[in-house]
C-alpha positions in Angstrom: 0.0 0.0 0.0 1.4 3.4 -1.0 1.3 6.1 1.7 2.3 9.8 1.2 4.1 11.4 4.2 3.6 15.2 4.0 5.2 17.9 6.1 2.7 20.7 6.9 5.3 23.4 6.9 6.7 23.1 3.3 4.7 20.2 1.8 7.9 18.1 1.6 6.5 14.7 0.6 7.8 11.1 0.5 6.0 8.1 -0.7 6.5 4.7 1.0 5.2 1.2 0.4 3.7 -0.4 3.4 4.3 -2.7 5.1 7.9 -1.9 5.8 10.5 -2.1 8.6 9.4 0.3 11.4 12.9 1.7 11.8 13.0 2.6 8.1 9.6 4.2 8.4 10.8 6.3 11.3 13.8 7.4 9.2 11.6 8.5 6.3 9.3 10.4 8.7 12.3 12.1 10.2 13.6 13.2 6.9 10.3 14.7 6.0 9.9 16.3 9.4 12.9 18.3 8.7 15.9 16.6 7.6 17.5 17.8 10.9 15.9 19.0 14.1 13.7 22.0 13.2 10.5 19.8 13.2 10.9 18.9 16.8 11.7 22.5 17.8 8.9 24.3 15.9 6.2 21.7 16.3 6.0 20.9 12.6 3.7 18.0 11.9 3.5 15.3 9.2 0.3 14.0 7.8 -0.2 10.6 6.1 -2.4 10.0 3.1 -3.3 7.0 0.9 -3.3 7.2 -2.9 -6.9 8.5 -2.8 -6.0 11.4 -0.6 -7.7 10.0 2.5 -5.8 10.9 5.7 -4.4 8.0 7.7 -4.5 8.6 11.4 -1.7 6.2 12.6 0.8 5.0 10.0 2.6 2.8 12.5 -0.6 0.9 13.5 -1.5 0.5 9.8 2.0 -0.8 9.1 1.6 -3.4 11.8 -1.8 -4.4 10.6 -0.5 -4.9 7.0 2.3 -7.1 8.3 -0.1 -9.5 9.9 
């Protein structure tokens, strides 16, 4: 399943295929959040969307569900 990870500050977007290794998913999220530390300092958020534009509330829960 393709999921779009989008930063609300600058619309930086990455597309991932779930299910995937959770550590890799965290790395991708971190790179979208800000490629450094600004995301954690300024409260920048990321949103997750499927290919139809529907928002996904919890990408990590979805990832675990797809693995099972």
